[in-house]
Z-matrix of the N, CA and C atoms (Angstrom, degrees):
N
C 1 1.432
C 2 1.534 1 111.82
N 3 1.358 2 116.58 1 -40.63
C 4 1.445 3 122.18 2 -179.70
C 5 1.516 4 108.62 3 -64.32
N 6 1.282 5 117.01 4 -42.78
C 7 1.487 6 122.18 5 -174.40
C 8 1.604 7 106.62 6 -65.26
N 9 1.304 8 115.06 7 -39.20
C 10 1.451 9 119.64 8 -178.63
C 11 1.530 10 110.14 9 -65.59
N 12 1.382 11 114.42 10 -43.19
C 13 1.508 12 118.99 11 177.93
C 14 1.511 13 110.90 12 -63.30
N 15 1.373 14 114.54 13 -44.97
C 16 1.471 15 116.14 14 177.89
C 17 1.545 16 113.20 15 -58.53
N 18 1.282 17 114.24 16 -40.66
C 19 1.461 18 119.98 17 177.68
C 20 1.480 19 113.63 18 -61.31
N 21 1.377 20 114.56 19 -40.74
C 22 1.458 21 120.45 20 179.81
C 23 1.521 22 110.06 21 -66.60
N 24 1.351 23 115.58 22 -41.14
C 25 1.482 24 119.43 23 179.28
C 26 1.539 25 109.95 24 -64.44
N 27 1.337 26 116.46 25 -42.30
C 28 1.446 27 119.70 26 178.38
C 29 1.532 28 113.67 27 -61.20
N 30 1.332 29 115.80 28 -42.95
C 31 1.426 30 122.05 29 177.83
C 32 1.553 31 112.98 30 -61.27
N 33 1.354 32 111.84 31 -41.78
C 34 1.471 33 117.69 32 179.98
C 35 1.501 34 109.37 33 -65.62
N 36 1.367 35 116.20 34 -42.00
C 37 1.434 36 118.35 35 177.75
C 38 1.520 37 114.47 36 -62.11
N 39 1.372 38 115.71 37 -42.64
C 40 1.416 39 119.89 38 175.76
C 41 1.536 40 113.47 39 -59.71
N 42 1.379 41 114.11 40 -40.54
C 43 1.461 42 119.29 41 178.77
C 44 1.519 43 113.00 42 -62.01
N 45 1.366 44 117.88 43 -44.99
C 46 1.463 45 122.41 44 177.58
C 47 1.522 46 107.92 45 -62.71
N 48 1.332 47 119.66 46 -48.25
C 49 1.464 48 122.90 47 -179.46
C 50 1.510 49 110.05 48 -56.38
N 51 1.340 50 115.96 49 -45.17
C 52 1.463 51 118.21 50 179.10
C 53 1.509 52 114.10 51 -63.37
N 54 1.337 53 114.67 52 -37.70
C 55 1.471 54 116.69 53 -179.67
C 56 1.541 55 109.47 54 -70.26
N 57 1.321 56 117.83 55 -39.50
C 58 1.477 57 119.90 56 178.87
C 59 1.521 58 109.86 57 -64.66
N 60 1.370 59 117.91 58 -42.34
C 61 1.419 60 121.87 59 -179.70
C 62 1.531 61 112.09 60 -61.70
N 63 1.375 62 113.88 61 -39.38
C 64 1.492 63 120.81 62 179.09
C 65 1.541 64 109.77 63 -66.06
N 66 1.369 65 113.74 64 -43.78
C 67 1.470 66 119.68 65 -178.92
C 68 1.520 67 107.78 66 -63.57
N 69 1.290 68 122.04 67 -44.63
C 70 1.448 69 124.65 68 179.50
C 71 1.529 70 112.33 69 -62.52
N 72 1.352 71 113.81 70 -42.50
C 73 1.410 72 118.86 71 178.33
C 74 1.538 73 112.72 72 -63.50
N 75 1.346 74 114.98 73 -42.55
C 76 1.472 75 119.76 74 178.53
C 77 1.497 76 111.44 75 -63.30
N 78 1.369 77 115.28 76 -40.55
C 79 1.449 78 116.54 77 179.34
C 80 1.540 79 112.70 78 -64.09
N 81 1.380 80 113.88 79 -39.42
C 82 1.419 81 118.94 80 178.67
C 83 1.553 82 112.34 81 -67.01
N 84 1.325 83 116.38 82 -36.25
C 85 1.444 84 120.79 83 178.66
C 86 1.562 85 111.97 84 -63.00
N 87 1.356 86 114.29 85 -27.89
C 88 1.449 87 117.93 86 -177.51
C 89 1.546 88 112.84 87 -81.87
N 90 1.307 89 116.50 88 -14.47
C 91 1.460 90 120.45 89 176.73
C 92 1.513 91 108.89 90 -94.22
N 93 1.300 92 116.34 91 69.28
C 94 1.414 93 122.56 92 -178.22
C 95 1.566 94 111.99 93 -91.72
N 96 1.263 95 116.43 94 158.86
C 97 1.500 96 121.07 95 176.47
C 98 1.528 97 108.13 96 -54.78
N 99 1.300 98 114.34 97 130.75
C 100 1.488 99 123.25 98 178.92
C 101 1.502 100 113.66 99 86.10
N 102 1.312 101 120.22 100 -5.60
C 103 1.483 102 121.77 101 -179.00
C 104 1.533 103 107.31 102 -83.68
N 105 1.341 104 113.40 103 167.65
C 106 1.514 105 119.65 104 -176.85
C 107 1.559 106 105.62 105 -108.48
N 108 1.286 107 115.09 106 135.63
C 109 1.426 108 121.43 107 175.99
C 110 1.538 109 112.06 108 -126.84
N 111 1.332 110 116.90 109 158.20
C 112 1.422 111 121.32 110 -177.35
C 113 1.542 112 108.71 111 -117.26
N 114 1.297 113 117.80 112 133.27
C 115 1.447 114 122.11 113 176.37
C 116 1.515 115 111.83 114 -70.99
N 117 1.336 116 119.02 115 125.50
C 118 1.427 117 120.78 116 -177.73
C 119 1.531 118 110.31 117 -151.90
N 120 1.341 119 117.50 118 162.91
C 121 1.469 120 121.93 119 175.33
C 122 1.525 121 113.88 120 79.45
N 123 1.318 122 119.11 121 11.85
C 124 1.495 123 121.08 122 -179.92
C 125 1.555 124 111.40 123 -89.83
N 126 1.317 125 115.55 124 -2.33
C 127 1.516 126 120.69 125 -177.18
C 128 1.538 127 110.50 126 54.06
N 129 1.311 128 116.44 127 37.48
C 130 1.395 129 122.26 128 172.39
C 131 1.523 130 116.69 129 86.21
N 132 1.374 131 116.06 130 -4.23
C 133 1.435 132 119.79 131 -177.77
C 134 1.521 133 113.54 132 -83.42
N 135 1.366 134 115.53 133 -14.97
C 136 1.527 135 118.68 134 178.65
C 137 1.492 136 112.40 135 89.65
N 138 1.274 137 116.34 136 162.68
C 139 1.403 138 123.22 137 178.79
C 140 1.529 139 113.09 138 -104.60
N 141 1.392 140 114.46 139 125.64
C 142 1.470 141 117.73 140 -177.45
C 143 1.548 142 111.03 141 -79.42
N 144 1.334 143 113.17 142 126.11
C 145 1.455 144 118.63 143 173.16
C 146 1.554 145 107.02 144 -96.78
N 147 1.319 146 115.38 145 130.21
C 148 1.451 147 118.96 146 -176.10
C 149 1.568 148 110.42 147 -118.13
N 150 1.387 149 112.59 148 165.89
C 151 1.440 150 117.98 149 -178.58
C 152 1.510 151 111.24 150 -68.51
N 153 1.273 152 119.42 151 -27.19
C 154 1.458 153 124.29 152 -176.95
C 155 1.502 154 110.84 153 -145.57
N 156 1.318 155 118.39 154 169.37
C 157 1.467 156 123.37 155 -176.11
C 158 1.525 157 115.40 156 -78.79
N 159 1.299 158 116.70 157 63.48
C 160 1.464 159 121.33 158 -177.59
C 161 1.533 160 109.10 159 -164.60
N 162 1.341 161 115.84 160 148.86
C 163 1.479 162 118.87 161 -179.35
C 164 1.488 163 110.35 162 -72.65
N 165 1.384 164 118.87 163 -8.00
C 166 1.464 165 120.79 164 178.31
C 167 1.491 166 110.07 165 -85.57
N 168 1.346 167 118.22 166 -12.71
C 169 1.438 168 121.06 167 -176.40
C 170 1.531 169 112.81 168 -75.66
N 171 1.281 170 119.97 169 153.03
C 172 1.456 171 123.37 170 -178.21
C 173 1.530 172 111.76 171 -67.62
N 174 1.333 173 115.79 172 138.95
C 175 1.471 174 121.18 173 175.75
C 176 1.514 175 109.97 174 -77.69
N 177 1.277 176 118.64 175 124.24
C 178 1.444 177 122.55 176 -179.68
C 179 1.532 178 112.87 177 -104.26
N 180 1.262 179 118.41 178 -15.01
C 181 1.455 180 123.73 179 -178.71
C 182 1.522 181 111.75 180 -168.97
N 183 1.291 182 117.72 181 150.36
C 184 1.457 183 124.36 182 173.14
C 185 1.490 184 106.70 183 -115.73
N 186 1.348 185 118.01 184 121.36
C 187 1.449 186 124.10 185 -175.17
C 188 1.526 187 108.58 186 -99.01
N 189 1.325 188 115.21 187 128.42
C 190 1.422 189 120.75 188 -177.31
C 191 1.546 190 115.60 189 -65.17
N 192 1.289 191 117.05 190 148.11
C 193 1.444 192 121.43 191 178.15
C 194 1.554 193 109.46 192 -58.72
N 195 1.338 194 116.38 193 133.44
C 196 1.486 195 121.61 194 178.99
C 197 1.556 196 113.36 195 94.49
N 198 1.320 197 115.80 196 -10.11
C 199 1.458 198 119.90 197 -177.09
C 200 1.539 199 107.89 198 -75.32
N 201 1.380 200 114.05 199 143.17
C 202 1.449 201 119.68 200 178.26
C 203 1.535 202 108.80 201 -91.14
N 204 1.337 203 115.59 202 141.56
C 205 1.442 204 123.70 203 177.00
C 206 1.530 205 110.59 204 -130.17
N 207 1.300 206 115.92 205 161.02
C 208 1.441 207 122.78 206 177.54
C 209 1.549 208 109.09 207 -102.78
N 210 1.315 209 117.11 208 130.94
C 211 1.463 210 119.84 209 176.41
C 212 1.556 211 108.98 210 -81.88
N 213 1.343 212 114.76 211 124.42
C 214 1.462 213 118.15 212 178.77
C 215 1.505 214 114.64 213 -103.97
N 216 1.357 215 114.63 214 -30.78
C 217 1.487 216 117.78 215 -176.85
C 218 1.515 217 108.30 216 -163.52
N 219 1.279 218 117.18 217 168.02
C 220 1.447 219 124.27 218 177.67
C 221 1.509 220 114.65 219 115.84
N 222 1.297 221 117.55 220 -179.32
C 223 1.492 222 125.94 221 -0.32
C 224 1.530 223 115.39 222 -80.78
N 225 1.264 224 114.60 223 151.99
C 226 1.511 225 123.78 224 173.50
C 227 1.516 226 105.78 225 -120.86
N 228 1.351 227 115.60 226 122.65
C 229 1.487 228 119.25 227 -174.28
C 230 1.555 229 108.15 228 -92.55
N 231 1.392 230 113.61 229 132.17
C 232 1.451 231 120.00 230 177.66
C 233 1.542 232 105.88 231 -159.23
N 234 1.320 233 115.51 232 133.46
C 235 1.437 234 122.72 233 176.38
C 236 1.516 235 114.19 234 62.22
N 237 1.378 236 115.90 235 26.32
C 238 1.436 237 120.14 236 -179.24
C 239 1.500 238 113.88 237 85.06
N 240 1.288 239 117.06 238 2.45
C 241 1.495 240 119.62 239 -178.84
C 242 1.581 241 109.10 240 -116.99
N 243 1.314 242 113.41 241 154.75
C 244 1.453 243 120.82 242 172.45
C 245 1.507 244 109.66 243 -100.09
N 246 1.328 245 116.97 244 117.59
C 247 1.463 246 122.83 245 -176.24
C 248 1.522 247 110.80 246 -102.22
N 249 1.342 248 113.21 247 140.66
C 250 1.469 249 120.98 248 177.81
C 251 1.542 250 110.20 249 -122.13
N 252 1.326 251 115.02 250 136.83
C 253 1.444 252 117.50 251 171.87
C 254 1.552 253 108.24 252 -82.21
N 255 1.329 254 114.75 253 125.20
C 256 1.429 255 119.21 254 -174.75
C 257 1.588 256 111.34 255 -128.30
N 258 1.320 257 113.43 256 164.75
C 259 1.423 258 118.05 257 177.53
C 260 1.580 259 106.65 258 -123.84
N 261 1.326 260 114.91 259 129.32
C 262 1.401 261 122.54 260 175.35
C 263 1.536 262 109.13 261 -125.11
N 264 1.327 263 121.01 262 112.78
C 265 1.374 264 122.39 263 -174.22
C 266 1.542 265 109.91 264 66.41
N 267 1.337 266 114.38 265 -122.74
C 268 1.466 267 117.99 266 177.04
C 269 1.536 268 113.05 267 -102.95
N 270 1.325 269 116.11 268 4.75
C 271 1.429 270 121.47 269 -174.92
C 272 1.528 271 110.19 270 -109.16
N 273 1.337 272 113.52 271 143.38
C 274 1.483 273 117.55 272 175.34
C 275 1.487 274 111.49 273 -127.63
N 276 1.332 275 116.76 274 156.58
C 277 1.445 276 121.48 275 179.14
C 278 1.530 277 108.13 276 -178.25
N 279 1.376 278 118.03 277 -165.80
C 280 1.411 279 122.71 278 -174.37
C 281 1.540 280 110.73 279 -114.80
N 282 1.363 281 117.59 280 139.61
C 283 1.457 282 122.55 281 -179.29
C 284 1.506 283 109.27 282 -140.13
N 285 1.358 284 115.44 283 157.81
C 286 1.360 285 125.19 284 177.36
C 287 1.516 286 113.25 285 -67.32
N 288 1.299 287 117.62 286 122.16
C 289 1.462 288 120.92 287 -175.97
C 290 1.504 289 112.76 288 -68.65
N 291 1.331 290 119.96 289 -13.15
C 292 1.421 291 122.95 290 177.24
C 293 1.517 292 112.24 291 -58.19
N 294 1.347 293 115.60 292 -27.90
C 295 1.456 294 121.70 293 -174.18
C 296 1.534 295 110.62 294 -105.34
N 297 1.306 296 117.77 295 18.72
C 298 1.504 297 120.49 296 178.19
C 299 1.519 298 108.60 297 -122.44
N 300 1.329 299 116.04 298 132.88
C 301 1.381 300 121.16 299 174.93
C 302 1.504 301 110.04 300 -128.02
N 303 1.376 302 118.22 301 135.86
C 304 1.426 303 123.87 302 -178.13
C 305 1.502 304 106.54 303 -56.80
N 306 1.339 305 119.95 304 141.18
C 307 1.412 306 126.00 305 -176.00
C 308 1.525 307 107.76 306 -60.80
N 309 1.327 308 120.43 307 -30.80
C 310 1.472 309 120.20 308 177.11
C 311 1.490 310 113.90 309 -68.29
N 312 1.359 311 118.02 310 -18.07
C 313 1.446 312 121.56 311 -177.95
C 314 1.474 313 111.36 312 -102.55
N 315 1.352 314 119.34 313 5.54
C 316 1.470 315 123.13 314 178.19
C 317 1.506 316 109.68 315 -63.85
N 318 1.411 317 117.26 316 154.50
C 319 1.457 318 119.68 317 179.38
C 320 1.536 319 111.78 318 -56.00
N 321 1.299 320 115.93 319 149.73
C 322 1.481 321 120.16 320 -175.77
C 323 1.529 322 109.30 321 -59.56
N 324 1.372 323 117.91 322 -30.34
C 325 1.436 324 117.49 323 179.47
C 326 1.494 325 112.20 324 -64.28
N 327 1.375 326 117.51 325 -18.21
C 328 1.454 327 118.12 326 179.73
C 329 1.540 328 109.02 327 -102.34
N 330 1.337 329 117.82 328 4.62
C 331 1.442 330 118.61 329 -177.14
C 332 1.524 331 111.58 330 -79.21
N 333 1.340 332 112.15 331 165.56
C 334 1.490 333 115.93 332 -177.41
C 335 1.565 334 110.86 333 -72.76
N 336 1.290 335 113.37 334 140.54
C 337 1.490 336 118.59 335 173.11
C 338 1.475 337 110.62 336 -92.57
N 339 1.336 338 118.13 337 168.14
C 340 1.472 339 120.07 338 177.51
C 341 1.515 340 111.21 339 -57.60
N 342 1.291 341 116.88 340 140.30
C 343 1.477 342 122.53 341 -177.15
C 344 1.509 343 111.66 342 -57.25
N 345 1.352 344 116.77 343 -38.87
C 346 1.446 345 120.44 344 -178.68
C 347 1.528 346 111.05 345 -65.93
N 348 1.349 347 116.87 346 -34.68
C 349 1.454 348 119.26 347 -176.77
C 350 1.487 349 113.72 348 -75.60
N 351 1.340 350 116.45 349 -36.31
C 352 1.456 351 118.97 350 -174.48
C 353 1.522 352 115.43 351 -108.66
N 354 1.337 353 117.43 352 -5.96
C 355 1.425 354 119.70 353 177.28
C 356 1.501 355 110.69 354 71.57
N 357 1.345 356 115.69 355 29.12
C 358 1.488 357 119.54 356 -178.41
C 359 1.522 358 109.09 357 -77.06
N 360 1.308 359 113.65 358 152.36
C 361 1.459 360 121.47 359 178.78
C 362 1.482 361 109.59 360 -113.29
N 363 1.331 362 119.90 361 177.49
C 364 1.456 363 124.34 362 178.36
C 365 1.532 364 110.10 363 -67.26
N 366 1.342 365 117.08 364 -19.96
C 367 1.472 366 120.85 365 -178.65
C 368 1.540 367 111.61 366 -87.14
N 369 1.374 368 117.07 367 -8.43
C 370 1.453 369 118.56 368 -179.51
C 371 1.527 370 111.57 369 -61.49
N 372 1.371 371 118.69 370 127.95
C 373 1.464 372 119.25 371 178.79
C 374 1.496 373 112.78 372 -58.90
N 375 1.325 374 115.43 373 154.44
C 376 1.459 375 120.94 374 -178.53
C 377 1.559 376 108.57 375 -61.68
N 378 1.352 377 115.32 376 138.37
C 379 1.471 378 118.43 377 171.58
C 380 1.504 379 112.99 378 82.25
N 381 1.308 380 119.97 379 30.86
C 382 1.431 381 119.27 380 179.44
C 383 1.522 382 114.89 381 -150.45
N 384 1.341 383 116.25 382 164.37
C 385 1.480 384 123.97 383 170.47
C 386 1.509 385 107.35 384 -108.31
N 387 1.321 386 116.60 385 140.04
C 388 1.457 387 121.10 386 -173.43
C 389 1.481 388 111.83 387 -128.61
N 390 1.331 389 118.73 388 141.52
C 391 1.455 390 122.38 389 -179.74
C 392 1.571 391 109.39 390 -157.47
N 393 1.298 392 117.71 391 158.67
C 394 1.431 393 120.68 392 178.07
C 395 1.511 394 107.50 393 -82.42
N 396 1.302 395 118.46 394 140.62
C 397 1.429 396 123.59 395 -175.13
C 398 1.572 397 112.21 396 -138.43
N 399 1.327 398 115.04 397 150.94
C 400 1.447 399 120.91 398 172.81
C 401 1.488 400 106.79 399 -86.03
N 402 1.370 401 118.38 400 123.19
C 403 1.469 402 119.97 401 -179.60
C 404 1.525 403 108.65 402 -115.36
N 405 1.301 404 113.21 403 144.08
C 406 1.470 405 121.49 404 176.41
C 407 1.506 406 106.26 405 -130.71
N 408 1.317 407 118.30 406 -174.79
C 409 1.438 408 123.10 407 178.32
C 410 1.494 409 112.35 408 -137.17
N 411 1.320 410 114.00 409 149.66
C 412 1.521 411 120.00 410 175.89
C 413 1.503 412 109.81 411 -141.54
N 414 1.305 413 114.57 412 161.81
C 415 1.540 414 119.00 413 179.81
C 416 1.527 415 107.34 414 -154.81
N 417 1.313 416 113.36 415 157.05
C 418 1.455 417 119.25 416 177.43
C 419 1.504 418 109.97 417 -62.79
N 420 1.300 419 115.34 418 131.71
C 421 1.472 420 120.49 419 -178.96
C 422 1.496 421 113.21 420 101.82
N 423 1.354 422 118.66 421 -9.77
C 424 1.426 423 120.70 422 177.83
C 425 1.497 424 107.01 423 -99.30
N 426 1.304 425 116.93 424 120.46
C 427 1.477 426 120.44 425 -174.66
C 428 1.493 427 111.90 426 63.45
N 429 1.352 428 116.04 427 -130.65
C 430 1.465 429 120.40 428 -179.23
C 431 1.512 430 111.81 429 -103.12
N 432 1.341 431 117.67 430 20.55
C 433 1.477 432 121.15 431 179.26
C 434 1.532 433 112.22 432 -69.15
N 435 1.312 434 114.90 433 126.82
C 436 1.447 435 119.24 434 177.36
C 437 1.497 436 111.08 435 -109.15
N 438 1.320 437 116.76 436 -150.05
C 439 1.450 438 122.69 437 -175.43
C 440 1.517 439 113.52 438 -105.89
N 441 1.329 440 118.28 439 -3.79
C 442 1.483 441 123.84 440 -177.39
C 443 1.505 442 110.42 441 -115.84
N 444 1.314 443 113.51 442 143.70
C 445 1.465 444 118.66 443 179.68
C 446 1.559 445 111.57 444 -92.58
N 447 1.264 446 116.10 445 173.54
C 448 1.469 447 119.79 446 176.35
C 449 1.554 448 113.60 447 -62.99
N 450 1.368 449 115.49 448 -23.32
C 451 1.483 450 117.03 449 179.74
C 452 1.502 451 111.02 450 -98.12
N 453 1.360 452 119.09 451 6.15
C 454 1.418 453 121.32 452 170.87
C 455 1.518 454 113.09 453 97.10
N 456 1.329 455 118.33 454 -0.42
C 457 1.461 456 118.93 455 -179.58
C 458 1.502 457 110.61 456 -87.88
N 459 1.323 458 117.60 457 169.31
C 460 1.439 459 123.39 458 174.36
C 461 1.527 460 111.78 459 -85.75
N 462 1.305 461 119.00 460 126.88
C 463 1.446 462 121.13 461 176.94
C 464 1.528 463 113.86 462 -52.20
N 465 1.251 464 117.25 463 141.98
C 466 1.480 465 121.36 464 179.22
C 467 1.540 466 108.51 465 -160.96
N 468 1.345 467 113.08 466 168.46
C 469 1.475 468 115.81 467 174.68
C 470 1.542 469 107.63 468 -63.20
N 471 1.280 470 119.55 469 123.88
C 472 1.392 471 125.97 470 -176.08
C 473 1.575 472 112.58 471 117.11
N 474 1.331 473 115.05 472 -11.39
C 475 1.429 474 121.80 473 176.47
C 476 1.504 475 110.80 474 -82.25
N 477 1.308 476 118.63 475 136.52
C 478 1.476 477 120.71 476 174.67
C 479 1.528 478 108.96 477 -133.70
N 480 1.302 479 114.23 478 145.05
C 481 1.484 480 122.91 479 178.00
C 482 1.532 481 106.01 480 -96.48
N 483 1.360 482 116.11 481 130.39
C 484 1.453 483 119.18 482 -176.73
C 485 1.546 484 112.24 483 -136.93
N 486 1.322 485 114.38 484 172.30
C 487 1.452 486 120.10 485 169.60
C 488 1.529 487 104.43 486 -90.53
N 489 1.316 488 119.68 487 109.87
C 490 1.474 489 122.17 488 -171.62
C 491 1.574 490 113.25 489 -66.93
N 492 1.309 491 113.28 490 -11.76
C 493 1.544 492 119.29 491 170.84
C 494 1.486 493 111.03 492 -69.74
N 495 1.333 494 117.19 493 -28.49
C 496 1.440 495 122.55 494 -178.27
C 497 1.531 496 112.92 495 -99.59
N 498 1.368 497 114.15 496 -45.99
C 499 1.467 498 123.50 497 174.84
C 500 1.492 499 109.85 498 -125.88
N 501 1.304 500 116.91 499 106.05
C 502 1.462 501 121.61 500 -176.93
C 503 1.566 502 113.81 501 -61.18
N 504 1.294 503 117.89 502 146.10
C 505 1.436 504 122.51 503 176.55
C 506 1.569 505 107.32 504 -54.69
N 507 1.343 506 114.13 505 140.21
C 508 1.435 507 119.46 506 179.07
C 509 1.491 508 111.60 507 94.41
N 510 1.280 509 118.66 508 -11.64
C 511 1.473 510 120.36 509 -177.06
C 512 1.540 511 109.15 510 -69.71
N 513 1.298 512 114.31 511 150.78
C 514 1.487 513 119.27 512 177.39
C 515 1.523 514 108.16 513 -114.85
N 516 1.318 515 116.85 514 136.13
C 517 1.461 516 121.04 515 -172.15
C 518 1.477 517 113.00 516 -144.97
N 519 1.313 518 113.96 517 160.58
C 520 1.481 519 123.85 518 177.12
C 521 1.540 520 108.43 519 -113.11
N 522 1.332 521 114.23 520 142.40
C 523 1.458 522 119.94 521 178.76
C 524 1.506 523 107.60 522 -124.16
N 525 1.332 524 115.61 523 124.56
C 526 1.472 525 117.49 524 -176.86
C 527 1.528 526 110.61 525 -56.55
N 528 1.334 527 114.37 526 139.89
C 529 1.483 528 118.01 527 -178.16
C 530 1.535 529 111.57 528 100.07
N 531 1.334 530 116.13 529 -23.91
C 532 1.505 531 121.16 530 178.07
C 533 1.500 532 107.16 531 -115.38
N 534 1.335 533 116.51 532 67.39
C 535 1.464 534 121.16 533 -166.94
C 536 1.549 535 112.38 534 -71.30
N 537 1.324 536 121.19 535 -18.79
C 538 1.445 537 123.79 536 -177.32
C 539 1.547 538 112.69 537 -99.44
N 540 1.334 539 116.23 538 9.78
C 541 1.473 540 117.21 539 -176.05
C 542 1.517 541 111.72 540 -127.52
N 543 1.322 542 115.85 541 133.40
C 544 1.450 543 121.69 542 171.20
C 545 1.583 544 105.76 543 -102.39
N 546 1.256 545 118.13 544 115.96
C 547 1.487 546 122.84 545 -175.99
C 548 1.548 547 108.84 546 -88.26
N 549 1.354 548 113.18 547 153.70
C 550 1.482 549 121.13 548 176.49
C 551 1.485 550 110.78 549 -123.24
N 552 1.320 551 116.47 550 129.60
C 553 1.439 552 122.89 551 177.14
C 554 1.502 553 111.14 552 -73.49
N 555 1.350 554 117.74 553 101.46
C 556 1.419 555 124.52 554 -174.63
C 557 1.480 556 113.95 555 -121.42
N 558 1.281 557 119.18 556 -14.97
C 559 1.462 558 122.28 557 -169.43
C 560 1.551 559 110.18 558 -133.25
N 561 1.328 560 113.65 559 165.84
C 562 1.469 561 120.93 560 178.10
C 563 1.530 562 107.61 561 -146.15
N 564 1.352 563 114.20 562 161.53
C 565 1.443 564 119.59 563 176.98
C 566 1.502 565 110.74 564 -152.64
N 567 1.332 566 117.76 565 151.50
C 568 1.432 567 120.57 566 -175.79
C 569 1.596 568 113.70 567 -59.94
N 570 1.350 569 114.37 568 -25.22
C 571 1.431 570 117.32 569 -176.83
C 572 1.571 571 110.02 570 -92.23
N 573 1.341 572 117.82 571 -4.90
C 574 1.451 573 120.33 572 -178.05
C 575 1.534 574 107.86 573 -91.78
N 576 1.274 575 116.46 574 103.67
C 577 1.450 576 123.82 575 -175.89
C 578 1.507 577 111.40 576 -131.69
N 579 1.321 578 119.15 577 135.82
C 580 1.443 579 123.68 578 178.32
C 581 1.486 580 112.67 579 65.85
N 582 1.321 581 117.30 580 -141.67
C 583 1.427 582 121.99 581 -177.85
C 584 1.540 583 113.44 582 -81.50
N 585 1.358 584 113.19 583 56.64
C 586 1.445 585 121.39 584 -177.44
C 587 1.525 586 106.22 585 -125.10
N 588 1.309 587 117.70 586 125.87
C 589 1.451 588 123.87 587 -177.24
C 590 1.523 589 110.16 588 -124.02
N 591 1.321 590 116.14 589 127.40
C 592 1.472 591 121.69 590 177.69
C 593 1.488 592 108.14 591 -103.59
N 594 1.306 593 115.11 592 118.91
C 595 1.531 594 122.19 593 -177.73
C 596 1.515 595 108.05 594 -93.77
N 597 1.342 596 115.13 595 127.25
C 598 1.438 597 118.85 596 174.15
C 599 1.516 598 114.94 597 -78.77
N 600 1.327 599 114.83 598 128.32
C 601 1.517 600 120.27 599 178.07
C 602 1.517 601 106.93 600 -112.93
N 603 1.284 602 118.02 601 135.92
C 604 1.444 603 121.48 602 177.81
C 605 1.543 604 116.63 603 -72.41
N 606 1.395 605 110.95 604 -9.04
C 607 1.508 606 116.36 605 178.16
C 608 1.556 607 109.21 606 -122.76
N 609 1.339 608 114.52 607 128.12
C 610 1.472 609 117.61 608 -176.43
C 611 1.491 610 111.99 609 -66.07
N 612 1.264 611 119.00 610 -32.69
C 613 1.504 612 120.93 611 179.04
C 614 1.522 613 110.64 612 -63.99
N 615 1.304 614 115.93 613 -43.24
C 616 1.486 615 119.41 614 -179.64
C 617 1.544 616 111.52 615 -67.88
N 618 1.343 617 114.74 616 -35.80
C 619 1.471 618 117.82 617 177.74
C 620 1.504 619 111.03 618 -65.90
N 621 1.330 620 117.30 619 -40.06
C 622 1.447 621 120.83 620 -177.65
C 623 1.592 622 107.86 621 -70.29
N 624 1.309 623 116.99 622 -37.80
C 625 1.468 624 121.16 623 -178.85
C 626 1.523 625 110.17 624 -68.14
N 627 1.287 626 119.56 625 -33.89
C 628 1.460 627 123.86 626 -176.87
C 629 1.496 628 109.95 627 -58.74
N 630 1.293 629 117.82 628 -48.20
C 631 1.460 630 120.57 629 178.37
C 632 1.523 631 112.16 630 70.85
N 633 1.319 632 117.09 631 -136.64
C 634 1.486 633 123.23 632 178.58
C 635 1.511 634 108.40 633 -119.12
N 636 1.315 635 116.47 634 130.18
C 637 1.445 636 121.68 635 -176.27
C 638 1.568 637 109.07 636 -140.24
N 639 1.313 638 112.24 637 146.84
C 640 1.442 639 116.61 638 175.29
C 641 1.531 640 108.60 639 -93.04
N 642 1.324 641 117.20 640 125.77
C 643 1.480 642 119.62 641 -176.08
C 644 1.585 643 106.97 642 -137.31
N 645 1.368 644 113.80 643 155.48
C 646 1.455 645 118.63 644 175.58
C 647 1.524 646 107.24 645 -87.06
N 648 1.294 647 115.12 646 131.71
C 649 1.465 648 120.47 647 178.60
C 650 1.526 649 111.74 648 -117.50
N 651 1.357 650 115.62 649 132.57
C 652 1.448 651 121.97 650 176.81
C 653 1.504 652 110.49 651 -119.87
N 654 1.351 653 115.80 652 121.12
C 655 1.467 654 119.82 653 175.53
C 656 1.565 655 108.34 654 -84.56
N 657 1.279 656 117.07 655 111.42
C 658 1.458 657 118.46 656 -176.66
C 659 1.546 658 114.08 657 -91.14
N 660 1.353 659 115.21 658 -17.26
C 661 1.493 660 121.56 659 175.65
C 662 1.516 661 107.23 660 -148.58
N 663 1.317 662 117.62 661 126.91
C 664 1.444 663 121.03 662 178.92
C 665 1.555 664 108.73 663 -76.47
N 666 1.391 665 113.49 664 150.87
C 667 1.447 666 116.71 665 -178.03
C 668 1.492 667 113.75 666 -86.08
N 669 1.348 668 116.18 667 -172.47
C 670 1.422 669 121.40 668 -173.42
C 671 1.489 670 118.06 669 -77.99
N 672 1.336 671 115.93 670 -9.59
C 673 1.450 672 121.46 671 -178.48
C 674 1.529 673 114.59 672 -96.22
N 675 1.339 674 113.37 673 1.92
C 676 1.511 675 116.86 674 -177.05
C 677 1.526 676 111.40 675 -103.69
């Protein structure tokens, strides 16, 4: 009886190992040269882009959670990790594939909606809904603005104030004209209604100078309230 039980446990273990191996292989197959991947699983700390495929290589950029990158090469195994050469904006380097997921495997909440429903165009980045928005700027020291957001975080460059009925808190978005920044919906205000986004600036003079501008906004990852 014991030998039969041991054999059953062994077979179950091999089955799970085989499934995990297949899943890993399938994920790797989807990160092909020229494909688009999304940074995920960093718990908000971002993905480190390095000069080479190793943890000993210099960090050249930290890519925000939810940002899309292009796969240029890989994988290259080193230190137990599979490294991929990626491109973010105009910069390229190597990153740990553990934190990259093919755009096609992204959560459904980040998937593209019908063009008619969201007004998306052919230029809309993969995995997002896009719409024109009225954007303004705010900064600590202007009016009653303090240093804490409605969600309890500290205001910083990358924080935006939104109407959570339109853009849920925690959502990550792109704003045309700020190509190197992935913004996070962390704040709200009584005057922020509908397709109106208030961008936090760390400098009061810059916030005042920004004024009101019409920008295209793309939500690349939906927040926790949607």
